[in-house]
Backbone as JSON Lines, residues from 0, in Angstrom:
{"i":0,"aa":"X","n":[0.59,16.94,12.52],"ca":[0.88,15.5,12.36],"c":[-0.2,14.76,11.54]}
{"i":1,"aa":"X","n":[0.15,14.22,10.46],"ca":[-0.8,13.54,9.58],"c":[-0.98,12.11,10.02]}
{"i":2,"aa":"X","n":[-2.17,11.59,9.84],"ca":[-2.51,10.25,10.15],"c":[-2.55,9.36,8.96]}
{"i":3,"aa":"X","n":[-1.77,8.29,8.97],"ca":[-1.73,7.36,7.79],"c":[-2.49,6.04,8.16]}
{"i":4,"aa":"X","n":[-3.21,5.5,7.26],"ca":[-3.72,4.2,7.37],"c":[-3.11,3.31,6.29]}
{"i":5,"aa":"X","n":[-2.76,2.08,6.72],"ca":[-2.24,1.07,5.83],"c":[-3.25,-0.09,5.57]}
{"i":6,"aa":"X","n":[-3.51,-0.32,4.27],"ca":[-4.32,-1.48,4.0],"c":[-3.39,-2.6,3.45]}
{"i":7,"aa":"X","n":[-3.51,-3.84,4.0],"ca":[-2.63,-4.88,3.61],"c":[-3.38,-6.25,3.8]}
{"i":8,"aa":"X","n":[-2.86,-7.13,3.04],"ca":[-3.53,-8.5,2.99],"c":[-2.61,-9.6,3.46]}
{"i":9,"aa":"X","n":[-1.34,-9.29,3.63],"ca":[-0.42,-10.43,3.81],"c":[0.5,-10.38,5.02]}
{"i":10,"aa":"X","n":[1.82,-10.66,4.81],"ca":[2.76,-10.7,5.97],"c":[3.04,-9.45,6.66]}
{"i":11,"aa":"X","n":[3.01,-8.38,5.9],"ca":[3.11,-7.06,6.45],"c":[4.52,-6.53,6.65]}
{"i":12,"aa":"X","n":[5.49,-7.04,5.98],"ca":[6.88,-6.57,6.04],"c":[6.98,-5.11,5.6]}
{"i":13,"aa":"X","n":[6.33,-4.74,4.46],"ca":[6.31,-3.32,4.06],"c":[5.61,-2.42,5.09]}
{"i":14,"aa":"X","n":[4.48,-2.94,5.61],"ca":[3.7,-2.18,6.54],"c":[4.53,-1.82,7.81]}
{"i":15,"aa":"X","n":[5.3,-2.95,8.26],"ca":[6.07,-2.76,9.49],"c":[7.18,-1.79,9.22]}
{"i":16,"aa":"X","n":[7.78,-1.9,8.06],"ca":[8.91,-0.99,7.71],"c":[8.42,0.51,7.66]}
{"i":17,"aa":"X","n":[7.15,0.73,7.19],"ca":[6.58,2.14,7.15],"c":[6.29,2.55,8.6]}
{"i":18,"aa":"X","n":[5.75,1.63,9.37],"ca":[5.4,1.95,10.81],"c":[6.72,2.44,11.49]}
{"i":19,"aa":"X","n":[7.78,1.67,11.32],"ca":[8.98,2.04,12.07],"c":[9.63,3.25,11.51]}
{"i":20,"aa":"X","n":[9.53,3.49,10.23],"ca":[10.03,4.76,9.64],"c":[9.4,5.97,10.28]}
{"i":21,"aa":"X","n":[8.11,5.92,10.52],"ca":[7.45,7.11,10.99],"c":[7.34,7.18,12.51]}
{"i":22,"aa":"X","n":[7.86,6.12,13.16],"ca":[7.77,6.05,14.66],"c":[8.38,7.2,15.37]}
{"i":23,"aa":"X","n":[9.46,7.79,14.75],"ca":[10.15,8.94,15.34],"c":[10.02,10.17,14.56]}
{"i":24,"aa":"X","n":[9.09,10.24,13.66],"ca":[8.87,11.42,12.8],"c":[7.8,12.34,13.44]}
{"i":25,"aa":"X","n":[7.94,13.65,13.09],"ca":[6.95,14.59,13.49],"c":[6.0,15.0,12.31]}
{"i":26,"aa":"X","n":[6.25,14.42,11.21],"ca":[5.49,14.76,9.97],"c":[4.23,13.95,9.94]}
{"i":27,"aa":"X","n":[4.23,12.67,10.25],"ca":[3.09,11.76,10.17],"c":[3.38,10.52,11.07]}
{"i":28,"aa":"X","n":[2.22,9.82,11.32],"ca":[2.39,8.54,12.0],"c":[1.37,7.52,11.31]}
{"i":29,"aa":"X","n":[1.69,6.31,11.49],"ca":[0.75,5.29,11.12],"c":[-0.23,5.09,12.28]}
{"i":30,"aa":"X","n":[-1.53,5.37,12.04],"ca":[-2.5,5.36,13.09],"c":[-3.41,4.21,13.01]}
{"i":31,"aa":"X","n":[-3.47,3.54,11.88],"ca":[-4.44,2.42,11.69],"c":[-3.91,1.46,10.61]}
{"i":32,"aa":"X","n":[-3.98,0.13,10.9],"ca":[-3.69,-0.83,9.92],"c":[-4.99,-1.72,9.68]}
{"i":33,"aa":"X","n":[-5.38,-1.86,8.5],"ca":[-6.6,-2.58,8.19],"c":[-6.32,-3.74,7.2]}
{"i":34,"aa":"X","n":[-6.99,-4.86,7.49],"ca":[-6.75,-5.99,6.61],"c":[-8.09,-6.79,6.32]}
{"i":35,"aa":"X","n":[-8.15,-7.32,5.14],"ca":[-9.29,-8.07,4.76],"c":[-9.14,-9.59,5.09]}
{"i":36,"aa":"X","n":[-8.02,-9.98,5.78],"ca":[-7.76,-11.26,6.16],"c":[-7.51,-11.36,7.69]}
{"i":37,"aa":"X","n":[-8.37,-12.08,8.3],"ca":[-8.42,-12.12,9.81],"c":[-7.1,-12.64,10.37]}
{"i":38,"aa":"X","n":[-6.47,-13.57,9.74],"ca":[-5.27,-14.13,10.31],"c":[-4.0,-13.52,9.6]}
{"i":39,"aa":"X","n":[-4.08,-12.45,8.88],"ca":[-2.97,-11.88,8.21],"c":[-1.88,-11.53,9.27]}
{"i":40,"aa":"X","n":[-0.66,-11.85,8.89],"ca":[0.43,-11.54,9.8],"c":[0.64,-9.97,9.98]}
{"i":41,"aa":"X","n":[0.21,-9.21,9.04],"ca":[0.31,-7.79,9.2],"c":[-0.42,-7.23,10.46]}
{"i":42,"aa":"X","n":[-1.48,-7.81,10.85],"ca":[-2.28,-7.41,12.0],"c":[-1.41,-7.64,13.24]}
{"i":43,"aa":"X","n":[-0.77,-8.75,13.31],"ca":[0.06,-9.13,14.53],"c":[1.27,-8.13,14.53]}
{"i":44,"aa":"X","n":[1.83,-7.87,13.35],"ca":[3.0,-6.93,13.36],"c":[2.54,-5.47,13.81]}
{"i":45,"aa":"X","n":[1.43,-5.06,13.32],"ca":[0.89,-3.79,13.79],"c":[0.62,-3.7,15.32]}
{"i":46,"aa":"X","n":[0.04,-4.78,15.82],"ca":[-0.29,-4.85,17.22],"c":[1.0,-4.82,18.12]}
{"i":47,"aa":"X","n":[2.01,-5.52,17.59],"ca":[3.27,-5.56,18.29],"c":[3.98,-4.17,18.3]}
{"i":48,"aa":"X","n":[3.57,-3.35,17.35],"ca":[4.1,-1.97,17.34],"c":[3.08,-0.95,17.9]}
{"i":49,"aa":"X","n":[2.08,-1.44,18.58],"ca":[1.1,-0.69,19.27],"c":[0.27,0.24,18.29]}
{"i":50,"aa":"X","n":[0.04,-0.35,17.13],"ca":[-0.86,0.36,16.16],"c":[-2.2,-0.31,16.18]}
{"i":51,"aa":"X","n":[-3.28,0.59,16.14],"ca":[-4.63,0.1,16.08],"c":[-4.93,-0.74,14.87]}
{"i":52,"aa":"X","n":[-5.6,-1.83,14.97],"ca":[-5.88,-2.68,13.85],"c":[-7.39,-2.88,13.64]}
{"i":53,"aa":"X","n":[-7.76,-3.14,12.38],"ca":[-9.15,-3.45,12.03],"c":[-9.11,-4.63,11.01]}
{"i":54,"aa":"X","n":[-9.91,-5.62,11.27],"ca":[-10.17,-6.6,10.26],"c":[-11.6,-6.25,9.65]}
{"i":55,"aa":"X","n":[-11.71,-6.41,8.35],"ca":[-13.0,-6.07,7.74],"c":[-13.34,-7.18,6.68]}
{"i":56,"aa":"X","n":[-14.62,-7.34,6.39],"ca":[-15.03,-8.34,5.49],"c":[-15.44,-7.6,4.21]}
{"i":57,"aa":"X","n":[-15.76,-8.37,3.17],"ca":[-16.05,-7.88,1.85],"c":[-17.2,-6.89,1.9]}
{"i":58,"aa":"X","n":[-18.3,-7.25,2.6],"ca":[-19.47,-6.45,2.63],"c":[-19.13,-5.08,3.32]}
{"i":59,"aa":"X","n":[-18.27,-5.08,4.29],"ca":[-17.96,-3.93,5.11],"c":[-17.13,-2.93,4.27]}
{"i":60,"aa":"X","n":[-16.43,-3.41,3.27],"ca":[-15.63,-2.65,2.34],"c":[-16.4,-2.06,1.24]}
{"i":61,"aa":"X","n":[-17.25,-2.93,0.62],"ca":[-17.95,-2.59,-0.68],"c":[-19.47,-2.18,-0.51]}
{"i":62,"aa":"X","n":[-20.02,-2.54,0.57],"ca":[-21.49,-2.34,0.61],"c":[-21.9,-1.36,1.83]}
{"i":63,"aa":"X","n":[-21.51,-1.68,3.02],"ca":[-22.01,-0.92,4.2],"c":[-21.29,0.36,4.44]}
{"i":64,"aa":"X","n":[-20.08,0.54,3.81],"ca":[-19.23,1.69,4.12],"c":[-18.61,1.75,5.45]}
{"i":65,"aa":"X","n":[-18.58,0.6,6.12],"ca":[-17.88,0.56,7.46],"c":[-16.46,0.94,7.47]}
{"i":66,"aa":"X","n":[-15.76,0.49,6.42],"ca":[-14.31,0.87,6.37],"c":[-14.06,2.32,6.2]}
{"i":67,"aa":"X","n":[-14.86,2.97,5.37],"ca":[-14.77,4.42,5.18],"c":[-15.06,5.17,6.5]}
{"i":68,"aa":"X","n":[-16.07,4.63,7.23],"ca":[-16.4,5.21,8.54],"c":[-15.21,5.14,9.47]}
{"i":69,"aa":"X","n":[-14.56,4.02,9.48],"ca":[-13.35,3.87,10.31],"c":[-12.27,4.98,9.93]}
{"i":70,"aa":"X","n":[-12.05,5.13,8.62],"ca":[-11.05,6.05,8.15],"c":[-11.4,7.5,8.68]}
{"i":71,"aa":"X","n":[-12.69,7.8,8.61],"ca":[-13.14,9.13,8.95],"c":[-13.05,9.26,10.5]}
{"i":72,"aa":"X","n":[-13.43,8.19,11.22],"ca":[-13.46,8.25,12.63],"c":[-12.06,8.48,13.23]}
{"i":73,"aa":"X","n":[-11.06,7.97,12.66],"ca":[-9.73,8.1,13.13],"c":[-8.96,9.19,12.39]}
{"i":74,"aa":"X","n":[-9.7,10.01,11.64],"ca":[-9.13,11.22,11.02],"c":[-7.9,10.86,10.16]}
{"i":75,"aa":"X","n":[-8.07,9.87,9.26],"ca":[-6.98,9.41,8.43],"c":[-6.79,10.45,7.3]}
{"i":76,"aa":"X","n":[-5.53,10.9,7.07],"ca":[-5.28,11.94,6.01],"c":[-4.86,11.17,4.77]}
{"i":77,"aa":"X","n":[-4.28,10.01,4.84],"ca":[-3.61,9.38,3.78],"c":[-3.58,7.89,3.89]}
{"i":78,"aa":"X","n":[-3.88,7.21,2.81],"ca":[-4.03,5.72,2.76],"c":[-2.92,5.14,1.92]}
{"i":79,"aa":"X","n":[-2.28,4.19,2.43],"ca":[-1.12,3.44,1.83],"c":[-1.52,1.99,1.65]}
{"i":80,"aa":"X","n":[-1.46,1.48,0.39],"ca":[-1.63,0.08,0.17],"c":[-0.28,-0.64,0.14]}
{"i":81,"aa":"X","n":[-0.22,-1.7,0.89],"ca":[1.04,-2.43,1.07],"c":[0.78,-3.92,0.98]}
{"i":82,"aa":"X","n":[0.65,-4.46,-0.27],"ca":[0.29,-5.84,-0.41],"c":[-1.17,-6.12,-0.19]}
{"i":83,"aa":"X","n":[-1.94,-5.21,-0.64],"ca":[-3.47,-5.3,-0.48],"c":[-4.01,-5.65,-1.89]}
{"i":84,"aa":"X","n":[-4.88,-6.69,-1.88],"ca":[-5.21,-7.33,-3.13],"c":[-6.59,-7.05,-3.65]}
{"i":85,"aa":"X","n":[-7.42,-6.25,-2.93],"ca":[-8.73,-5.88,-3.44],"c":[-8.78,-4.52,-4.04]}
{"i":86,"aa":"X","n":[-9.55,-4.34,-5.06],"ca":[-9.85,-2.98,-5.59],"c":[-10.45,-2.12,-4.46]}
{"i":87,"aa":"X","n":[-9.93,-0.92,-4.43],"ca":[-10.58,0.13,-3.49],"c":[-11.85,0.63,-3.96]}
{"i":88,"aa":"X","n":[-12.94,0.54,-3.21],"ca":[-14.2,0.91,-3.68],"c":[-14.24,2.45,-3.95]}
{"i":89,"aa":"X","n":[-15.22,2.85,-4.81],"ca":[-15.26,4.3,-5.32],"c":[-15.52,5.23,-4.22]}
{"i":90,"aa":"X","n":[-16.34,4.88,-3.2],"ca":[-16.63,5.8,-2.14],"c":[-15.34,6.21,-1.38]}
{"i":91,"aa":"X","n":[-14.45,5.34,-1.25],"ca":[-13.18,5.67,-0.53],"c":[-12.33,6.48,-1.5]}
{"i":92,"aa":"X","n":[-12.21,6.04,-2.73],"ca":[-11.44,6.83,-3.71],"c":[-11.86,8.26,-3.89]}
{"i":93,"aa":"X","n":[-13.18,8.45,-3.88],"ca":[-13.74,9.81,-4.0],"c":[-13.43,10.65,-2.76]}
{"i":94,"aa":"X","n":[-13.58,10.02,-1.61],"ca":[-13.34,10.79,-0.37],"c":[-11.81,11.12,-0.28]}
{"i":95,"aa":"X","n":[-11.01,10.19,-0.7],"ca":[-9.57,10.35,-0.59],"c":[-8.8,10.57,-1.88]}
{"i":96,"aa":"X","n":[-9.45,11.32,-2.72],"ca":[-8.86,11.6,-4.07],"c":[-7.47,12.24,-3.95]}
{"i":97,"aa":"X","n":[-6.46,11.53,-4.61],"ca":[-5.04,12.05,-4.5],"c":[-4.44,11.73,-3.17]}
{"i":98,"aa":"X","n":[-5.06,10.85,-2.38],"ca":[-4.49,10.54,-1.07],"c":[-4.41,9.07,-0.82]}
{"i":99,"aa":"X","n":[-4.39,8.27,-1.93],"ca":[-4.25,6.81,-1.83],"c":[-3.21,6.4,-2.77]}
{"i":100,"aa":"X","n":[-2.17,5.64,-2.23],"ca":[-1.1,5.23,-3.13],"c":[-0.84,3.7,-2.94]}
{"i":101,"aa":"X","n":[-0.25,3.04,-3.89],"ca":[0.07,1.69,-3.92],"c":[1.58,1.48,-4.39]}
{"i":102,"aa":"X","n":[2.14,0.38,-3.95],"ca":[3.37,0.0,-4.57],"c":[3.28,-1.34,-5.28]}
{"i":103,"aa":"X","n":[3.84,-1.46,-6.49],"ca":[3.74,-2.62,-7.33],"c":[5.18,-3.18,-7.59]}
{"i":104,"aa":"X","n":[5.33,-4.45,-7.51],"ca":[6.71,-4.98,-7.62],"c":[7.16,-5.24,-9.06]}
{"i":105,"aa":"X","n":[6.91,-4.33,-9.85],"ca":[7.32,-4.39,-11.28],"c":[7.3,-3.0,-11.87]}
{"i":106,"aa":"X","n":[7.75,-2.84,-13.11],"ca":[7.77,-1.53,-13.8],"c":[6.51,-1.4,-14.59]}
{"i":107,"aa":"X","n":[5.53,-0.83,-13.99],"ca":[4.22,-0.61,-14.7],"c":[4.55,0.28,-15.89]}
{"i":108,"aa":"X","n":[3.72,0.13,-16.96],"ca":[2.55,-0.65,-17.05],"c":[2.78,-2.23,-17.33]}
{"i":109,"aa":"X","n":[3.98,-2.62,-17.38],"ca":[4.28,-4.06,-17.5],"c":[3.89,-4.76,-16.3]}
{"i":110,"aa":"X","n":[3.31,-5.96,-16.42],"ca":[3.01,-6.89,-15.3],"c":[2.12,-6.31,-14.25]}
{"i":111,"aa":"X","n":[1.17,-5.57,-14.73],"ca":[0.15,-5.06,-13.82],"c":[-1.2,-5.74,-14.06]}
{"i":112,"aa":"X","n":[-2.15,-5.33,-13.22],"ca":[-3.56,-5.92,-13.45],"c":[-3.93,-6.93,-12.4]}
{"i":113,"aa":"X","n":[-5.15,-7.35,-12.44],"ca":[-5.69,-8.3,-11.52],"c":[-4.9,-9.59,-11.58]}
{"i":114,"aa":"X","n":[-4.54,-10.09,-10.4],"ca":[-3.8,-11.38,-10.31],"c":[-2.34,-11.27,-10.43]}
{"i":115,"aa":"X","n":[-1.84,-10.07,-10.79],"ca":[-0.41,-9.86,-10.93],"c":[0.18,-9.3,-9.61]}
{"i":116,"aa":"X","n":[0.69,-10.12,-8.77],"ca":[1.22,-9.61,-7.52],"c":[2.37,-10.68,-6.99]}
{"i":117,"aa":"X","n":[3.22,-10.19,-6.2],"ca":[4.2,-11.03,-5.59],"c":[4.99,-11.95,-6.45]}
{"i":118,"aa":"X","n":[5.06,-13.23,-6.04],"ca":[5.82,-14.2,-6.76],"c":[5.41,-14.37,-8.26]}
{"i":119,"aa":"X","n":[4.11,-14.15,-8.48],"ca":[3.58,-14.32,-9.84],"c":[4.28,-13.3,-10.8]}
{"i":120,"aa":"X","n":[4.45,-12.06,-10.31],"ca":[5.13,-11.01,-11.07],"c":[6.58,-11.48,-11.36]}
{"i":121,"aa":"X","n":[7.26,-11.89,-10.31],"ca":[8.63,-12.18,-10.43],"c":[8.88,-13.4,-11.4]}
{"i":122,"aa":"X","n":[8.01,-14.39,-11.35],"ca":[8.08,-15.52,-12.2],"c":[7.91,-15.11,-13.65]}
{"i":123,"aa":"X","n":[6.95,-14.19,-13.86],"ca":[6.65,-13.73,-15.23],"c":[7.82,-12.94,-15.82]}
{"i":124,"aa":"X","n":[8.5,-12.08,-14.96],"ca":[9.64,-11.32,-15.45],"c":[10.67,-12.29,-15.86]}
{"i":125,"aa":"X","n":[10.99,-13.26,-15.06],"ca":[12.01,-14.26,-15.37],"c":[11.71,-15.1,-16.63]}
{"i":126,"aa":"X","n":[10.47,-15.49,-16.7],"ca":[10.01,-16.31,-17.86],"c":[10.21,-15.51,-19.13]}
{"i":127,"aa":"X","n":[9.98,-14.2,-19.04],"ca":[10.08,-13.39,-20.34],"c":[11.53,-12.97,-20.49]}
{"i":128,"aa":"X","n":[12.47,-13.33,-19.62],"ca":[13.82,-13.02,-19.76],"c":[14.15,-11.51,-19.8]}
{"i":129,"aa":"X","n":[13.39,-10.76,-18.99],"ca":[13.64,-9.35,-18.92],"c":[15.0,-9.05,-18.33]}
{"i":130,"aa":"X","n":[15.59,-8.03,-18.73],"ca":[16.97,-7.64,-18.17],"c":[16.85,-6.72,-16.92]}
{"i":131,"aa":"X","n":[15.69,-6.25,-16.61],"ca":[15.45,-5.45,-15.42],"c":[14.09,-5.53,-14.92]}
{"i":132,"aa":"X","n":[13.96,-5.24,-13.61],"ca":[12.68,-5.19,-12.99],"c":[12.7,-3.98,-12.05]}
{"i":133,"aa":"X","n":[11.87,-3.9,-11.14],"ca":[11.89,-2.78,-10.13],"c":[10.56,-2.55,-9.42]}
{"i":134,"aa":"X","n":[10.26,-1.32,-9.04],"ca":[9.09,-1.01,-8.35],"c":[8.43,0.17,-8.92]}
{"i":135,"aa":"X","n":[7.13,0.18,-8.74],"ca":[6.32,1.44,-9.17],"c":[5.46,1.81,-8.05]}
{"i":136,"aa":"X","n":[5.56,3.1,-7.7],"ca":[4.58,3.64,-6.7],"c":[3.67,4.58,-7.49]}
{"i":137,"aa":"X","n":[2.42,4.35,-7.25],"ca":[1.41,5.03,-8.08],"c":[0.16,5.42,-7.29]}
{"i":138,"aa":"X","n":[-0.57,6.39,-7.71],"ca":[-1.87,6.63,-7.15],"c":[-2.89,5.6,-7.46]}
{"i":139,"aa":"X","n":[-3.86,5.47,-6.6],"ca":[-4.82,4.36,-6.76],"c":[-6.12,5.03,-7.35]}
{"i":140,"aa":"X","n":[-6.65,4.27,-8.4],"ca":[-7.94,4.65,-8.94],"c":[-8.78,3.35,-8.97]}
{"i":141,"aa":"X","n":[-9.86,3.37,-9.65],"ca":[-10.8,2.22,-9.61],"c":[-10.36,1.07,-10.48]}
{"i":142,"aa":"X","n":[-9.16,1.12,-11.06],"ca":[-8.65,0.06,-11.9],"c":[-7.35,-0.45,-11.31]}
{"i":143,"aa":"X","n":[-7.21,-1.78,-11.39],"ca":[-5.95,-2.37,-10.83],"c":[-4.66,-1.77,-11.53]}
{"i":144,"aa":"X","n":[-3.78,-1.07,-10.8],"ca":[-2.5,-0.65,-11.24],"c":[-2.49,0.34,-12.41]}
{"i":145,"aa":"X","n":[-3.58,1.09,-12.49],"ca":[-3.78,2.06,-13.61],"c":[-3.59,3.49,-13.18]}
{"i":146,"aa":"X","n":[-3.39,3.78,-11.86],"ca":[-3.28,5.2,-11.43],"c":[-1.97,5.77,-11.89]}
{"i":147,"aa":"X","n":[-1.93,7.15,-11.84],"ca":[-0.8,7.93,-12.33],"c":[0.45,7.47,-11.53]}
{"i":148,"aa":"X","n":[1.56,7.25,-12.2],"ca":[2.8,6.84,-11.65],"c":[3.52,8.01,-10.9]}
{"i":149,"aa":"X","n":[3.92,7.72,-9.72],"ca":[4.61,8.77,-8.89],"c":[6.11,8.56,-8.92]}
{"i":150,"aa":"X","n":[6.57,7.32,-8.91],"ca":[7.95,6.99,-8.79],"c":[8.28,5.61,-9.34]}
{"i":151,"aa":"X","n":[9.33,5.41,-10.01],"ca":[9.86,4.16,-10.39],"c":[11.38,4.06,-10.19]}
{"i":152,"aa":"X","n":[11.81,2.92,-9.82],"ca":[13.21,2.65,-9.84],"c":[13.49,1.21,-10.2]}
{"i":153,"aa":"X","n":[14.72,0.91,-10.83],"ca":[14.97,-0.33,-11.42],"c":[16.08,-1.07,-10.76]}
{"i":154,"aa":"X","n":[16.03,-2.41,-10.99],"ca":[17.15,-3.35,-10.63],"c":[17.45,-4.27,-11.7]}
{"i":155,"aa":"X","n":[18.71,-4.61,-11.79],"ca":[19.12,-5.52,-12.84],"c":[18.64,-6.99,-12.48]}
{"i":156,"aa":"X","n":[18.18,-7.67,-13.54],"ca":[17.82,-9.11,-13.44],"c":[18.94,-9.87,-13.95]}
{"i":157,"aa":"X","n":[19.54,-10.72,-13.13],"ca":[20.69,-11.52,-13.53],"c":[20.21,-12.9,-14.08]}
{"i":158,"aa":"X","n":[20.98,-13.53,-14.95],"ca":[20.63,-14.86,-15.48],"c":[20.41,-15.91,-14.4]}
{"i":159,"aa":"X","n":[21.14,-15.69,-13.28],"ca":[21.05,-16.72,-12.18],"c":[19.89,-16.43,-11.25]}
{"i":160,"aa":"X","n":[19.14,-15.36,-11.41],"ca":[18.05,-15.02,-10.47],"c":[16.98,-16.06,-10.53]}
{"i":161,"aa":"X","n":[16.42,-16.33,-9.33],"ca":[15.19,-17.03,-9.09],"c":[14.02,-16.15,-8.72]}
{"i":162,"aa":"X","n":[12.83,-16.63,-8.69],"ca":[11.78,-15.77,-8.14],"c":[12.11,-15.23,-6.72]}
{"i":163,"aa":"X","n":[12.7,-16.09,-5.86],"ca":[13.04,-15.61,-4.54],"c":[14.17,-14.63,-4.52]}
{"i":164,"aa":"X","n":[15.17,-14.81,-5.34],"ca":[16.29,-13.82,-5.29],"c":[15.82,-12.5,-5.9]}
{"i":165,"aa":"X","n":[14.97,-12.48,-6.95],"ca":[14.54,-11.28,-7.52],"c":[13.53,-10.56,-6.6]}
{"i":166,"aa":"X","n":[12.74,-11.35,-5.92],"ca":[11.84,-10.77,-4.86],"c":[12.64,-9.98,-3.79]}
{"i":167,"aa":"X","n":[13.8,-10.58,-3.41],"ca":[14.61,-9.99,-2.36],"c":[15.22,-8.69,-2.85]}
{"i":168,"aa":"X","n":[15.6,-8.57,-4.09],"ca":[16.07,-7.38,-4.72],"c":[14.92,-6.3,-4.73]}
{"i":169,"aa":"X","n":[13.78,-6.71,-5.12],"ca":[12.63,-5.83,-5.24],"c":[12.25,-5.32,-3.89]}
{"i":170,"aa":"X","n":[12.15,-6.26,-2.93],"ca":[11.87,-5.84,-1.49],"c":[12.8,-4.79,-0.99]}
{"i":171,"aa":"X","n":[14.06,-4.94,-1.35],"ca":[15.02,-3.96,-0.85],"c":[14.79,-2.56,-1.36]}
{"i":172,"aa":"X","n":[14.29,-2.51,-2.62],"ca":[13.89,-1.18,-3.2],"c":[12.68,-0.67,-2.51]}
{"i":173,"aa":"X","n":[11.7,-1.56,-2.24],"ca":[10.46,-1.19,-1.56],"c":[10.7,-0.52,-0.19]}
{"i":174,"aa":"X","n":[11.56,-1.26,0.67],"ca":[11.94,-0.86,1.93],"c":[12.59,0.52,1.9]}
{"i":175,"aa":"X","n":[13.47,0.67,0.91],"ca":[14.3,1.91,0.89],"c":[13.4,3.08,0.47]}
{"i":176,"aa":"X","n":[12.55,2.95,-0.56],"ca":[11.92,4.05,-1.2],"c":[10.51,4.36,-0.72]}
{"i":177,"aa":"X","n":[9.7,3.37,-0.41],"ca":[8.26,3.59,-0.15],"c":[8.02,4.57,1.03]}
{"i":178,"aa":"X","n":[8.66,4.34,2.16],"ca":[8.43,5.33,3.3],"c":[8.79,6.77,2.92]}
{"i":179,"aa":"X","n":[9.92,6.91,2.18],"ca":[10.3,8.32,1.82],"c":[9.35,9.01,0.84]}
{"i":180,"aa":"X","n":[8.9,8.2,-0.08],"ca":[7.92,8.7,-1.02],"c":[6.6,9.1,-0.29]}
{"i":181,"aa":"X","n":[6.14,8.2,0.65],"ca":[4.99,8.5,1.49],"c":[5.2,9.86,2.19]}
{"i":182,"aa":"X","n":[6.32,10.0,2.82],"ca":[6.57,11.2,3.57],"c":[6.58,12.43,2.72]}
{"i":183,"aa":"X","n":[7.19,12.36,1.52],"ca":[7.26,13.52,0.62],"c":[5.85,13.89,0.22]}
{"i":184,"aa":"X","n":[5.02,13.0,-0.03],"ca":[3.56,13.24,-0.4],"c":[2.78,13.81,0.8]}
{"i":185,"aa":"X","n":[2.93,13.23,1.96],"ca":[2.14,13.54,3.11],"c":[2.41,15.0,3.56]}
{"i":186,"aa":"X","n":[3.72,15.42,3.55],"ca":[3.97,16.76,4.03],"c":[3.49,17.79,3.16]}
{"i":187,"aa":"X","n":[3.13,17.47,1.87],"ca":[2.59,18.47,0.91],"c":[1.07,18.54,0.91]}
{"i":188,"aa":"X","n":[0.37,17.65,1.66],"ca":[-1.07,17.62,1.65],"c":[-1.62,18.91,2.25]}
{"i":189,"aa":"X","n":[-2.66,19.31,1.64],"ca":[-3.49,20.42,2.17],"c":[-4.3,19.81,3.32]}
{"i":190,"aa":"X","n":[-4.81,20.62,4.26],"ca":[-5.68,20.15,5.3],"c":[-6.88,19.32,4.68]}
{"i":191,"aa":"X","n":[-7.23,18.33,5.46],"ca":[-8.32,17.44,5.0],"c":[-9.58,17.88,5.66]}
{"i":192,"aa":"X","n":[-10.64,17.99,4.89],"ca":[-11.96,18.32,5.42],"c":[-12.65,17.0,5.73]}
{"i":193,"aa":"X","n":[-12.72,16.7,7.0],"ca":[-13.28,15.38,7.49],"c":[-14.77,15.47,7.61]}
{"i":194,"aa":"X","n":[-15.49,14.45,7.12],"ca":[-16.88,14.29,7.46],"c":[-16.93,13.49,8.65]}
{"i":195,"aa":"X","n":[-18.02,13.69,9.48],"ca":[-18.28,12.83,10.6],"c":[-18.45,11.41,10.19]}
{"i":196,"aa":"X","n":[-18.29,10.47,11.03],"ca":[-18.44,9.02,10.6],"c":[-19.84,8.7,10.19]}
{"i":197,"aa":"X","n":[-20.85,9.53,10.6],"ca":[-22.22,9.31,10.2],"c":[-22.57,9.92,8.85]}
{"i":198,"aa":"X","n":[-21.65,10.67,8.39],"ca":[-21.92,11.46,7.09],"c":[-21.23,10.72,5.94]}
{"i":199,"aa":"X","n":[-20.25,9.96,6.21],"ca":[-19.51,9.22,5.18],"c":[-20.29,8.19,4.39]}
């Protein structure tokens, strides 16, 4: 049984969908949900599903290594970003090479990079009169939205679409595909060599 950690900054609908997907699986489970926002709805959703939660501050992520120690302590095998807005620090990327993925609400490399998330992406797609949008699942590296692409799927953009209606279409793709891609990747993982929390 592999242990998954989710990093999220917002409402947590994707995180909750992933938690529920794995709740009856014997391949993996969501063991930890971490957020950089104390009042983020994702923490409440996780607690309601009996998942351990951690709030962390900027310094604990980038300076003291506290977040990495948590990941080691709870023997996390795989990290999933679900609406998480900070760059992942290099110490975590190095420890979890090939074991961190993100989902982006557009067809990368279009509409990626710092500041491009959520409604901002959908508004930009509509402003540019694109005929399609979609989702991209990709590995995480030290640059925003630049990791190798794992999976993409598309949805038609209608002339009548608004940012809200396009977001709904994209969310449907996220809910359908993200948990399955996570599972496909997790079951293929080699065993992880954990350092103790004091070694990380």
